[in-house]
N, C-alpha and C positions, 0 to 999 in steps of 0.2 A: 504494500500500500504506500502510495506517495500522495498524501493529502496536501491541498493548498492551505497555507497559513495566512489568515487575515487578521490584522490588528484592528480592534475597535478604537474609537476615539478615546474611550476610558483607559484602554491598555496603554495607548501612547502617552496619555497624561500621567498615569500612575508610574510608568517606567521613567519618565522624565523627572517626576517628583522624587523617586528613589535615587536617581542619579544626582539630582540637586542636593539631597540630604547627604549623600556620600561625599560630594565635592566640598560641602560645608564642614563636615565633621570627620572625614576619613582621608586616606591617602589615595593617590592615583592607582596604586597597586590594588587596593580594595575595589575601586571603580572598575578597573580592567577585569578583575576576577568576577564581579557581578555580571558584567557584559558577556564574558566568556561562558559563565554558567547559564546565562539566559539562552545564549545561542545553542549550547549543548542540550538544554531542555527542549528547545524547539526542534532540534534534529531528532531527538528521541521521539517526540510526538509525531514527526513525519513518518517514522517507521513503525511506531507502536502507539496508535491513537488512544489506547486505554491504559497507558503507562501511569497516568495519574489516578487518584482514587476519586470515586463519586461521593459528593457530599449532598445528602438528601435535603439538608436545610438550605443549601445554596442552590440546589437543582442544577449543579454543574460539576465538572471535574476540577481537581487541583493537583498540582505537582510542585514539589519543593525545589526552588531554584537555589536558594542558599538557606542557611539555618534560620534566617530571619524573614525570608520572603517566599510566598507562594505565588504561582502563576495560576490564575483561574481561567478555565477555558470550556468551550462547548464543541461537541463533535456533531457534524451533519454528514452522515454516511451517504445519503442520497446525492449530495453535491460534492462529496469528497473534500469537505472544507472543515477546517478547524478555526474557530474564532477565539482569539486571545481576548479575554474579557477585562482582566485587571491584574496588576502586580500588587499583592497584598502584603504589607509589612506586618508580621505577626505580633508586633508590639501594639498594634491598633485593634485590640480585641474588642468586641467579637467581630468576626467577619460577617458582613452583610453586603449583598449586591445592591447596586444603585436603584 
């Protein structure tokens, strides 16, 4: 399976917010690691759409990008598309979708 990956506006914004936080509080190395781990997760999802766990409360799947950040996503098998919904920092409990 090679699903198309589409970023929602929320996923773009939340990704940028996480990068901004890292730029403000951490090093370039941490930022590079977050970006690398994000790309690894996306590649995992391309080949294994169900790599993340389903969260019935969120009604979507989530995969751990780093110890602090989940990537929330939805799978549409009929169009072979994965929608990236949001990058959720685990310190912002509880997780709720927009």
